[in-house]
N, C-alpha and C positions, 0 to 999 in steps of 0.2 A: 260729710262726720272725718274726725281725724279719731283713729284706732289704734293703741299699740298698747303690745301687752307690758302688764306691770312687771319690776325682776322677777316677782314671788313667781308669777304664772309663766314666766319664762323656766326660769328653775325649776320648776314643776317638770314643764314638758324635756329640758335638757336631763334631768334624772331619772325619767322614763324612758327617753332615748337610750340613756347609756345602757340602763337596767335591761332592754329588750337587745340590742346589740349584744351583750356582753351574754344572755342567752342563747344565741345563735337561732333567729326563729324559723330560718328555712328547714331544720332537720324536725324540729315542733310539728312545721304545719303537715311536712310529707307523713309525719306519724300520726299525726289527728287523721289525716286522710285516708290512712292506711287503718283506719281503727284503735288505732294504740294511744290512749288517751292521755297516758302518765305523763310525758312532759308538759301537754298541754296544761293540764292540772297544776302541776308544779309552776308553771307561767303564772297562771291565773291567782296561784297565792302569793307569789311574788308581787304581781302587779297589785294585791289587794295591801302589802304592807307598805307599797310606796302611795296608799292613798286615794287611790282611781275609784274606788266605790263608794267612799265616805265621802266627796264631795259629789254625790246623786243621793246620797239618804239623809233626809231631816236630821236635824238639830236634835229633835227630840227622840228621834231613833235611832242615836249611835253616832250619827255622821255629822256633816261639816255644812250640808245642802240643802235642795239643790243650788250648785253654783254652773251657772251653763257657761260661761267661758271658760270655767275651768276643764270642764265635761266635752268643748271642743278642742281645747289641748290633747286633752289625754287619748281622744277619737282619734285625733291627726297622727298624733305618735304611734299609735297603736295600727292604722293604716299604711303608715310610711312600714312599718315591721311587718305587715300583713300577718298579723297574731289571729291564730285560729280561737273560734268560739265566741256564744255570743255574748260580745262584751257592748255592744249597742243596745241589744236589746234588756239585756241585765239593769245598764245606766236608765235607761228610756223607763223598763218598771220598777223602780225604785226611784226616780221622782216623779212619776206622774200616776202611778196604779194602783200601789203599797199603802197607800197613806195610812200611818198606826199599824201596821201587819207585823205579825211576830218574825217575818220572813226579814224584816228591812236589818235588824241589826246581823243578822246571818250573812247578808247579799254585802254589809258594811266591812267583815271580818274576811270576806272571800271565801264563805264556807256555803255559799248556796248559789247555782247558776239558774238562772230567771231564762227559757225564750219564750217570744210572743211571735204568736201565729199573725203574720203579714203580708198575704194570709199563711203562706208555708209557713211551719215552726222552725226555724234553725236549729242544729245539733239537739233534736229534743230527747234523741234517747241519751244523752250524758245531762239534761236539766232535771235538776231539784223541782222544777215547778214549772207547768208549762201554761200560759194565760192568752188569751185573746184580747185582743185593742179595748177590751171594754173591763178588762180585769177578770173574766170569769174563768174559772180552771179547767183546765179540760187533759185530756189523755193522746198524745198522739196517736197517730193512724198509721197508713202506712207510706216507705219512704218515695222521695219524688225523685227524678235524676236532676243533678244542680250541673250548672256549665265549670263551677270549681270542684272539686273531689273534696277539699277541706271544709266547704260550707255543704253538709249532710240537710236536707230540708225535707220535712213532714207535715202531710197534710192533718190538718186537726177539722174537728167535726163545726159544724156552725160559724166555722170563720171567714170573714165576709170577704170578698174578692176586693183587693184595691183599697184594704182598711189600713191605718197605719196611723202613728202618734206623730205630732209634730216635732218633738223632742228628737224622736228617734229616726224621723227623716233627716234632723238638724244633724245628729250624730253621725249618721252613715254618710251626710257631705262632708265632714270633718274628715271621716275616715280617707272618702276619695281622695280630697287633699293632700293626705299623706303618701297614698299609694301613687297619686301623679310624680309627687317630687321624688319618691324612692325612685319610681323609673324611670324619669329625666334623669337623676343623677347618675344613675348605672349606663345609661345611655351615650351622658357624655364622655363617660369614663372610658366604654368602650369605643368609641369615636376618636379619643384621642390616643390609641393603641393598635385600633385594627388598622392595616395597610392594606392599600391597594394601589397598583400603580406607581410605587414607591412613595405614596405619600400616604398618611394618616386620614382615613376618610373623614374627618372631620374638619379639615382644610377644603373640604368641597364645597363651595355654595349651597348647593340643595339639601345638603344634612346639615349645616349651619342653620339653615332658614327652616328645615323643619321643626329642628331642636330650640329655636328665639320663639317659633309661634307657640310649642308647646308649654315652654316658660311663660309667656306673656298670658295665655289662656288660664294656666293655674294662679297666677298673680292677682289678675281682675277676678278670679275667683273667690279667693283668701278671704278678702275683706266681705263679700256679700254672708259668711259663713258666721263669721266673728259680729259681724253686724248683724244677724238675725238673733244670734246670741245674745247682745244685749238688749235686744226687742221684747226677751222673755217674759212672760205676765204681762204685756199688754195689748190692745187688739190688733197691732200690725203683725204678731208673731208669726199666725200662719201665712201671708202672703210674704214676708221676708225668708221663712224657711225655704217654701216652695223657688222662691227666685236662687236662694243658695244651691238648693238642689239640684234645680236646671243646670246652673252654671257650673260646679262642681262635676257632676255628670259628665255632663261634654267635654270639659277639659281631662276628667283622669281618663275619658276613654279615648279620645281623641292622644293625648300621651300615650297609651297602650299602643296602639296601631304607629304612634312613631317610634315606638320602642321596637316594635316589629319589623318593621321596616328598616332600622339602623341595625340592630342585631342579625337580620337576615334569618335562614330555617333553623338556626339556633335556638333563637329564642320563643321556637316553638317545642323544645325538648324537654322531656320533665327533668331531666339532670341537670339542666340551667335555671337556678333561682329565678331568674326575670321572668321565666315562664308563670311562676308563681303570683308573682304580682298581674303579670298579664290579666290570667285567669279571674283572678279576684277584681278585677278594674270592668271585666265585662261583668260579670256576677250583679254587681253593685250597681251598674248603669241602669236597670229596672227595678232593683230593689229599694223598700219606701215607696213606693209610689211611682210611676215612670214620668219622663220627661214630659208627656204629653199632659198626663192629670197635673202636674205641678204649673206649666206653663198658663193650665188653662188656670188654673186658682189665682196665678198672678194676675191674667187680664180680668178676672169678674173682681176682684178687689179695685181694679183701676177709675 
């Protein structure tokens, strides 16, 4: 299958990428992790003005969706910027769990934040609505330690272990592709300027091979994500989502490891922006279903 984004879809992604770049998201991520949600909420409103939430909300409720390809475009750019907040959760809830709800117009306008328990609820302390994946409203419980300080997780009563929605898993995979490309881009740039033994480290074959492998894995995973988006609403959707999530999880996690190898110890430091992406990539690796769970779903569908 040959799949190419339309001119309108590419413009949508480029516009969102420019907006997120101007917002200096690393500062927003650090503020969010420290408990200062003001910059993150301002970014949320700006993303809403760009039409991101509208493409998840059905037309009858003030939106233009659900448009799965456009949602993947948006999730990829949000991942590239490591934007903090339950974007995937809100988009998935709007498209799949809140049919006809009075919450939908508020979501489309960026006035409501939704968290989903999959099984823990992301940023439930700032969400206006917390749902389980069957659409039941819940109150968040105690916080849970997260690998990524900017992903604050909370226990939710009666949330089923391993539960997730297929659209949410797909948007998580799209996020991972964006994260992977951001980590690869910054690693390539670093390899061109960091010098060892009188030469940029990017001139050494060992470094080149690691970066090339990361690029190939991301490039093979991305069509699976958009192919799954095209199967939205068909019997193959669940299978295609799981295939995309496996590929995106493995590609982004491998790229995170490569980024650490290229940067060395500086890649671990809180003050260095790539560390924000690396931590998020590790956290998303097991989010919205583990690789083993999704691989089992693909095997069962064959």
